[in-house]
RODO-2510 file (C-alpha; in nm, 4 decimals, decimal comma):
residues 378
     n   res          X          Y          Z
     1     m    -0,3819     2,3426     2,9409
     2     g    -0,3983     2,3897     2,5145
     3     g    -0,8139     2,2992     2,5910
     4     r    -0,6953     1,9356     2,6699
     5     l    -0,8658     1,7429     3,0281
     6     k    -0,6420     1,5633     3,1608
     7     c    -0,7260     1,3306     3,4020
     8     r    -0,5520     1,1177     3,6984
     9     f    -0,7038     0,7919     3,9050
    10     f    -0,6031     0,6850     4,1979
    11     a    -0,6136     0,2997     4,3622
    12     t    -0,7054     0,4084     4,7054
    13     e    -0,8967     0,7447     4,8432
    14     n    -0,5560     0,7654     5,0366
    15     e    -0,2642     0,8183     4,7814
    16     r    -0,6085     1,0610     4,5958
    17     e    -0,5634     1,2570     4,9350
    18     k    -0,2233     1,2552     4,9302
    19     f    -0,1230     1,3935     4,6507
    20     v    -0,3960     1,6549     4,6613
    21     e    -0,2255     1,8264     4,9813
    22     n     0,1976     1,7387     4,7494
    23     f    -0,0403     1,9127     4,4691
    24     s    -0,1794     2,2608     4,6759
    25     e     0,2178     2,2578     4,8245
    26     q     0,3276     2,2969     4,4952
    27     l     0,0727     2,5238     4,3491
    28     e     0,1360     2,7602     4,6724
    29     r     0,5090     2,7527     4,5862
    30     n     0,4880     2,8164     4,2099
    31     g     0,1589     3,0210     4,1547
    32     r    -0,0414     2,9269     3,8791
    33     d     0,2573     2,9117     3,6200
    34     l     0,2470     2,5421     3,7533
    35     l    -0,1031     2,4666     3,5841
    36     l     0,0242     2,6083     3,2261
    37     g     0,3051     2,3427     3,2290
    38     f     0,5939     2,5381     3,3736
    39     d     0,9076     2,3367     3,4558
    40     a     1,0879     2,5200     3,7942
    41     a     1,4158     2,3757     3,7096
    42     k     1,4194     2,4798     3,3493
    43     m     1,2895     2,8271     3,4937
    44     r     1,6191     2,8820     3,7515
    45     r     1,8462     2,8041     3,4686
    46     w     1,6849     3,0841     3,2985
    47     q     1,6845     3,2741     3,5772
    48     e     2,0704     3,2105     3,6290
    49     a     2,1387     3,2662     3,2671
    50     t     1,9686     3,6156     3,2660
    51     r     2,2081     3,7039     3,5697
    52     l     2,5247     3,5993     3,3764
    53     a     2,4598     3,8099     3,0679
    54     p     2,1555     4,0269     3,1453
    55     e     2,1653     4,2388     2,8145
    56     a     2,1841     3,8625     2,5939
    57     d     1,8337     3,8158     2,3896
    58     p     1,7435     3,4689     2,4847
    59     v     1,6412     3,3727     2,1638
    60     e     1,9621     3,4952     1,9807
    61     v     2,1282     3,2518     2,2124
    62     v     1,9401     2,9619     2,1231
    63     r     2,0041     3,0440     1,7326
    64     f     2,3748     3,0710     1,7813
    65     w     2,3620     2,7363     2,0123
    66     l     2,1529     2,6090     1,7024
    67     a     2,4137     2,6741     1,4746
    68     s     2,6932     2,5551     1,6941
    69     n     2,5290     2,2029     1,7008
    70     r     2,4549     2,1635     1,3897
    71     p     2,5556     1,8284     1,2390
    72     v     2,8346     1,8448     0,9776
    73     l     2,7909     1,8253     0,6449
    74     r     2,9370     1,4830     0,4605
    75     p     2,8979     1,5410     0,0884
    76     r     2,7803     1,2697    -0,1220
    77     k     2,7379     1,2586    -0,5002
    78     l     2,4397     1,0470    -0,6479
    79     s     2,6650     0,8174    -0,7892
    80     e     2,7589     0,7133    -0,4421
    81     a     2,4198     0,8362    -0,2670
    82     i     2,2042     0,5619    -0,4491
    83     p     2,3688     0,2846    -0,4311
    84     a     2,4349     0,3034    -0,1285
    85     y     2,0358     0,4039    -0,0018
    86     l     1,9391     0,0684    -0,2450
    87     k     2,1932    -0,1082    -0,0038
    88     h     2,0354    -0,0108     0,2877
    89     l     1,6977    -0,1185     0,2242
    90     a     1,8402    -0,4488     0,1028
    91     g     1,9855    -0,4697     0,4523
    92     i     1,6476    -0,4117     0,5667
    93     e     1,4771    -0,6579     0,3961
    94     r     1,2533    -0,4754     0,1656
    95     d     1,0549    -0,6466    -0,1231
    96     p     1,2743    -0,6669    -0,3894
    97     e     1,0128    -0,5829    -0,6154
    98     y     0,9792    -0,2310    -0,4509
    99     r     1,3736    -0,2140    -0,4577
   100     k     1,3646    -0,2612    -0,8276
   101     h     1,1030     0,0548    -0,8601
   102     i     1,3145     0,2569    -0,6266
   103     k     1,6437     0,1832    -0,8282
   104     r     1,4257     0,3076    -1,1405
   105     h     1,2985     0,5890    -1,0042
   106     l     1,6436     0,7436    -0,8785
   107     e     1,8453     0,6426    -1,1445
   108     d     1,5893     0,8627    -1,3628
   109     f     1,5779     1,1155    -1,1795
   110     s     1,9871     1,0951    -1,1471
   111     s     2,0146     1,0582    -1,5765
   112     s     1,8069     1,3754    -1,5787
   113     l     2,0998     1,5994    -1,4363
   114     r     2,3808     1,7911    -1,5732
   115     g     2,6554     1,5411    -1,4906
   116     d     2,7143     1,3957    -1,1262
   117     r     2,5646     1,6127    -0,8402
   118     h     2,5852     1,6122    -0,4782
   119     v     2,2950     1,5211    -0,3119
   120     h     2,2874     1,8508    -0,1122
   121     e     2,3194     2,0958    -0,3963
   122     i     2,0201     1,9841    -0,5288
   123     t     1,7415     2,2627    -0,4831
   124     h     1,3694     2,1856    -0,4318
   125     q     1,2984     2,3566    -0,7609
   126     v     1,5032     2,1157    -0,9719
   127     i     1,3233     1,8152    -0,7944
   128     a     0,9555     2,0108    -0,8508
   129     d     1,1155     2,0956    -1,2755
   130     y     1,1869     1,6636    -1,2731
   131     v     0,8759     1,5528    -1,1325
   132     l     0,6065     1,8111    -1,2393
   133     n     0,7429     1,7212    -1,6225
   134     l     0,7301     1,3473    -1,6569
   135     p     0,5352     1,2601    -1,9153
   136     y     0,3488     0,9709    -1,6617
   137     q    -0,0045     1,0498    -1,4866
   138     a    -0,0270     1,2232    -1,1731
   139     v    -0,0063     0,9193    -0,9798
   140     t     0,2996     0,7916    -1,1129
   141     k     0,4537     1,1754    -1,0543
   142     r     0,3551     1,1364    -0,6963
   143     h     0,4947     0,7686    -0,6975
   144     y     0,8770     0,9740    -0,7809
   145     r     0,8135     1,2280    -0,5239
   146     r     0,7514     0,9949    -0,2934
   147     d     1,0652     0,7397    -0,3370
   148     l     1,2849     1,0755    -0,3558
   149     k     1,1648     1,2262    -0,0967
   150     g     1,2893     0,8455     0,0891
   151     a     1,5946     0,8546    -0,0462
   152     y     1,6627     1,1721     0,1005
   153     s     1,5207     1,0900     0,4476
   154     w     1,7212     0,8369     0,4755
   155     w     2,0939     1,0940     0,3297
   156     i     1,9507     1,3502     0,5806
   157     e     2,0446     1,0630     0,8481
   158     q     2,3996     0,9869     0,6908
   159     e     2,4281     1,3574     0,7564
   160     w     2,5024     1,4134     0,3220
   161     a     2,2110     1,6808     0,3208
   162     m     2,0792     1,8866     0,5544
   163     e     1,7257     1,9337     0,4679
   164     n     1,4736     1,7410     0,2068
   165     p     1,3970     1,9610    -0,0586
   166     v     1,1017     1,7335    -0,1733
   167     r     0,8847     1,8222     0,1000
   168     k     0,8180     2,1450    -0,0929
   169     v     0,7510     1,9729    -0,3910
   170     r     0,4064     1,9960    -0,4847
   171     t     0,2224     1,7335    -0,7138
   172     p    -0,0721     1,7252    -0,9023
   173     p    -0,4036     1,6195    -0,7456
   174     v    -0,4829     1,2252    -0,8214
   175     i    -0,8134     1,2140    -0,9351
   176     a    -0,8530     0,7873    -0,9294
   177     p    -1,0641     0,6468    -1,2215
   178     e    -1,3602     0,4270    -1,1049
   179     p    -1,2223     0,0637    -1,0457
   180     g    -1,2954    -0,1911    -1,3303
   181     i    -1,4302    -0,4787    -1,2856
   182     l    -1,6090    -0,8148    -1,4250
   183     s    -2,0019    -0,7999    -1,4241
   184     v    -2,1714    -1,0967    -1,2347
   185     e    -2,2038    -1,2649    -1,5898
   186     e    -1,8598    -1,1903    -1,6691
   187     a    -1,7550    -1,3966    -1,3859
   188     e    -1,9896    -1,6516    -1,3945
   189     r    -1,8860    -1,7229    -1,7854
   190     l    -1,5085    -1,7268    -1,6763
   191     l    -1,5918    -2,0073    -1,4035
   192     r    -1,8465    -2,2153    -1,6024
   193     a    -1,5841    -2,2054    -1,9224
   194     n    -1,3100    -2,3685    -1,7316
   195     e    -1,4405    -2,5609    -1,4151
   196     h    -1,4269    -2,8946    -1,6304
   197     v    -1,1201    -2,7879    -1,8585
   198     d    -0,8840    -2,6845    -1,5914
   199     p    -1,0371    -2,6717    -1,2333
   200     g    -0,7503    -2,6224    -1,0880
   201     v    -0,6934    -2,2950    -1,2154
   202     c    -1,0540    -2,2209    -1,1170
   203     g    -0,9743    -2,2423    -0,7428
   204     l    -0,6898    -1,9685    -0,7478
   205     l    -0,9220    -1,7946    -0,9537
   206     a    -1,1878    -1,8093    -0,6791
   207     l    -0,9297    -1,6422    -0,4867
   208     g    -0,9108    -1,3202    -0,6390
   209     l    -1,2916    -1,3100    -0,7310
   210     f    -1,3922    -1,4132    -0,3794
   211     a    -1,1571    -1,3433    -0,1541
   212     g    -0,9706    -1,0627    -0,2925
   213     m    -0,6233    -1,1305    -0,2764
   214     r    -0,3386    -1,0397    -0,5408
   215     s    -0,2130    -1,2490    -0,7949
   216     s     0,1318    -1,2743    -0,6457
   217     a    -0,0482    -1,3470    -0,2959
   218     i    -0,2423    -1,6416    -0,4660
   219     s     0,0949    -1,7798    -0,6075
   220     r     0,2971    -1,7867    -0,2953
   221     l    -0,0334    -1,9568    -0,1210
   222     d     0,0814    -2,2967    -0,0335
   223     y    -0,2695    -2,5111     0,0391
   224     a    -0,1775    -2,5886     0,4044
   225     e    -0,2631    -2,2432     0,4927
   226     l    -0,6062    -2,2760     0,3720
   227     d    -0,8055    -2,3736     0,6890
   228     f    -1,1245    -2,5357     0,5896
   229     e    -1,2361    -2,5793     0,9247
   230     q    -1,2344    -2,2614     1,0674
   231     r    -1,3034    -2,1009     0,6851
   232     g    -0,9456    -1,8658     0,6947
   233     i    -0,6725    -1,8273     0,5529
   234     h    -0,3476    -1,8085     0,6844
   235     t    -0,0580    -1,6127     0,5320
   236     p     0,2661    -1,5962     0,7087
   237     a     0,4653    -1,2484     0,7496
   238     e     0,7502    -1,3268     0,4818
   239     k     0,4692    -1,4086     0,1855
   240     t     0,2727    -1,0671     0,2497
   241     k     0,3204    -0,7195     0,0639
   242     k     0,3458    -0,5405     0,3825
   243     r     0,5388    -0,8325     0,5744
   244     r     0,2742    -0,8261     0,8335
   245     r     0,1450    -1,2129     0,9597
   246     q    -0,2370    -1,2117     0,8265
   247     w    -0,5229    -1,4184     0,9330
   248     i    -0,8171    -1,3871     0,6711
   249     e    -1,1429    -1,4940     0,8063
   250     d    -1,5385    -1,4364     0,7182
   251     l    -1,5105    -1,5490     0,3547
   252     p    -1,7883    -1,6064     0,1445
   253     d    -1,9060    -1,9992     0,0959
   254     n    -1,8663    -1,9898    -0,2581
   255     l    -1,5221    -1,9401    -0,2537
   256     w    -1,4825    -2,2257    -0,0080
   257     a    -1,7068    -2,4523    -0,2655
   258     w    -1,4333    -2,3707    -0,5640
   259     l    -1,0980    -2,4364    -0,3034
   260     e    -1,2567    -2,7787    -0,1695
   261     r    -1,2530    -2,9228    -0,5608
   262     t    -0,9583    -2,7776    -0,6768
   263     p    -0,6148    -3,0236    -0,6617
   264     k    -0,3507    -2,9699    -0,3849
   265     e    -0,1152    -2,9825    -0,7017
   266     a    -0,2385    -2,6227    -0,8552
   267     f    -0,1106    -2,4267    -0,5236
   268     a     0,2306    -2,5363    -0,6486
   269     m     0,2159    -2,3221    -0,9566
   270     t     0,4761    -2,0596    -0,9590
   271     q     0,3417    -1,7026    -1,0393
   272     r     0,4354    -1,7522    -1,4517
   273     q     0,2156    -2,0212    -1,4222
   274     y    -0,0812    -1,9297    -1,2397
   275     l    -0,0141    -1,6030    -1,5117
   276     h    -0,0489    -1,8396    -1,8093
   277     r    -0,3117    -2,0382    -1,6687
   278     r    -0,5234    -1,7565    -1,5924
   279     s    -0,4894    -1,5786    -1,9439
   280     e    -0,5772    -1,9424    -2,1150
   281     a    -0,9215    -1,9452    -1,8442
   282     l    -0,9815    -1,5803    -1,9787
   283     k    -0,9480    -1,6535    -2,3395
   284     r    -1,2084    -1,9572    -2,2904
   285     a    -1,4104    -1,7541    -2,1632
   286     g    -1,3567    -1,4643    -2,4216
   287     l    -1,2929    -1,2129    -2,1753
   288     l    -0,9360    -1,1822    -2,3295
   289     i    -0,8287    -1,1602    -2,6869
   290     e    -0,4679    -1,0940    -2,7764
   291     a    -0,3176    -0,9316    -3,0823
   292     d    -0,1122    -1,3055    -3,1522
   293     d    -0,4143    -1,4896    -3,1315
   294     i    -0,6221    -1,2250    -3,3751
   295     a    -0,3132    -1,2606    -3,6411
   296     r    -0,2942    -1,6920    -3,5844
   297     g    -0,6820    -1,7015    -3,6475
   298     k    -0,6369    -1,4612    -3,9553
   299     r    -0,3734    -1,7016    -4,0811
   300     q    -0,5818    -2,0229    -4,0339
   301     r    -0,9132    -1,8617    -4,2357
   302     e    -0,6788    -1,7942    -4,4939
   303     a    -0,5135    -2,1348    -4,4863
   304     e    -0,8345    -2,2954    -4,4647
   305     g    -0,9585    -1,9926    -4,7254
   306     l    -1,2283    -1,8385    -4,5369
   307     p    -1,3510    -1,5154    -4,5270
   308     p    -1,1070    -1,2803    -4,2608
   309     v    -1,3403    -1,1835    -3,9333
   310     e    -1,3095    -0,8762    -3,7891
   311     s    -1,1953    -0,8667    -3,4663
   312     k    -0,9997    -0,6059    -3,1712
   313     p    -0,7989    -0,7098    -2,8908
   314     k    -0,9661    -0,7237    -2,5849
   315     c    -0,8713    -0,7954    -2,2263
   316     p    -1,0409    -0,7054    -1,8623
   317     p    -1,0061    -0,4214    -1,6577
   318     k    -0,6410    -0,4060    -1,4360
   319     n    -0,6736    -0,5955    -1,1284
   320     c    -0,9919    -0,6679    -1,1748
   321     f    -1,0571    -1,0187    -0,9505
   322     r    -0,9482    -0,7818    -0,6125
   323     h    -1,1808    -0,4712    -0,7276
   324     s    -1,4858    -0,7065    -0,8325
   325     f    -1,4692    -0,9159    -0,4834
   326     v    -1,4504    -0,5266    -0,2935
   327     t    -1,6965    -0,4328    -0,5010
   328     y    -1,9651    -0,6680    -0,4499
   329     h    -1,8718    -0,7369    -0,0801
   330     v    -1,9377    -0,3709    -0,0204
   331     a    -2,2250    -0,3526    -0,1803
   332     l    -2,3600    -0,6527     0,0052
   333     h    -2,2759    -0,5695     0,3655
   334     r    -2,2846    -0,2519     0,3551
   335     n    -1,9395    -0,2369     0,6007
   336     p    -1,6768    -0,1268     0,4489
   337     g    -1,4576    -0,1701     0,7538
   338     k    -1,5561    -0,5503     0,7486
   339     t    -1,4754    -0,5465     0,3842
   340     a    -1,0773    -0,3593     0,4692
   341     l    -0,9774    -0,5939     0,7179
   342     i    -1,0667    -0,8583     0,4912
   343     i    -0,8239    -0,7011     0,2208
   344     s    -0,5607    -0,5884     0,4955
   345     h    -0,6612    -0,2602     0,3976
   346     r    -0,5643    -0,0030     0,7061
   347     n    -0,7711     0,2973     0,5661
   348     q    -1,1925     0,1907     0,5335
   349     d    -1,2522     0,5297     0,3757
   350     v    -1,1161     0,3928     0,0209
   351     m    -1,3387     0,1761     0,0498
   352     f    -1,6458     0,4279     0,0505
   353     r    -1,4533     0,6945    -0,2048
   354     h    -1,3848     0,4216    -0,4451
   355     y    -1,6126     0,1136    -0,4474
   356     l    -1,9619     0,2273    -0,2428
   357     g    -2,2715     0,2923    -0,5030
   358     i    -2,1292     0,1048    -0,7990
   359     a    -2,2714    -0,2405    -0,7815
   360     t    -2,6552    -0,2831    -0,6142
   361     k    -2,7008    -0,5994    -0,3546
   362     e    -2,9425    -0,7481    -0,6000
   363     n    -2,5868    -0,8575    -0,8133
   364     a    -2,3444    -0,9260    -0,5149
   365     e    -2,6133    -1,1423    -0,3775
   366     r    -2,5650    -1,2942    -0,7523
   367     y    -2,2382    -1,2714    -0,7480
   368     f    -2,1550    -1,4570    -0,4167
   369     d    -2,4088    -1,7020    -0,5375
   370     i    -2,1872    -1,8198    -0,8269
   371     y    -2,1224    -2,1904    -0,7311
   372     p    -1,9197    -2,4549    -0,8645
   373     s    -2,1935    -2,7043    -1,0842
   374     n    -2,2494    -3,0422    -0,9648
   375     k    -2,0835    -3,2206    -1,2768
   376     e    -1,8315    -3,4428    -1,1865
   377     i    -1,4478    -3,3193    -1,2585
   378     k    -1,3251    -3,5151    -1,5392
***
């Protein structure tokens, strides 16, 4: 039985007795082969085939059958196959940003070849040489391999290729760096520097800092999707990255304190407007210093006859708001599954591998105790 125990349950004792009686009769007719999962009808077919051609090897017969019933190859060149695949992705309504990445990766691969090639002629070695020699980090190489593999899977369905050569390509292991986060002091400084200057952006910043929402999701959020009574956020499927409806709850109290004083108009910002206001907020807190700002300050000091001041560009870690939330939430609750549920992450193992142990519980308590000040907003 392959090491697996199979159980069957019956509604009544009579049904169980009838099954035992019928099973016993089958066991007597077919022997213990029945327990091994043999299909008696198929066995009779094999016996009939053996009588028709006793000298034939069943394995060779099956191989001949497989060769005779293989799909007919319909060759297509990359110049035709790539646009067709992109059209297919658009037809199934994949995210435009996702399609843009796929297009760039496939066109990069196509341009690396000498001339237009049929997709079925490209060997796994050609793909391996291309992917492994890309001038990128291992994680980007893995993305190129993933996208080529996905394209080939669809091309096989169209009978433009017989097998997926990308399956044989192995990329270097990805060593994920430690996630970059804001310290408790930096997070508080960011909100304190802006709560009376730009209260609208503070509520949106809080969605990243205290709910772990991505910036793209924040800019798509409508005020009506915030449920202050049940303390939850509803996101329709068409607005999520994975096209699944989401209901996020059990969020920290300080998030709702920031959202309660956020003007409704703030949720009408486009993503571009939000990113600009977020940059300005980071600059007020001294967490972002751009080269243009340094040059502008230098020119101003020169015009005023003041000596130059040494300054270097500075920026916060990538995705630091989301990473900060996850890090401090895991440290506070010691329940990676709970954190994974809030950020709609299917695999809580990632919480263990990348976030557990970065922050202390004491710092996490201070982080989720960052509330708006009591001063009135002008």
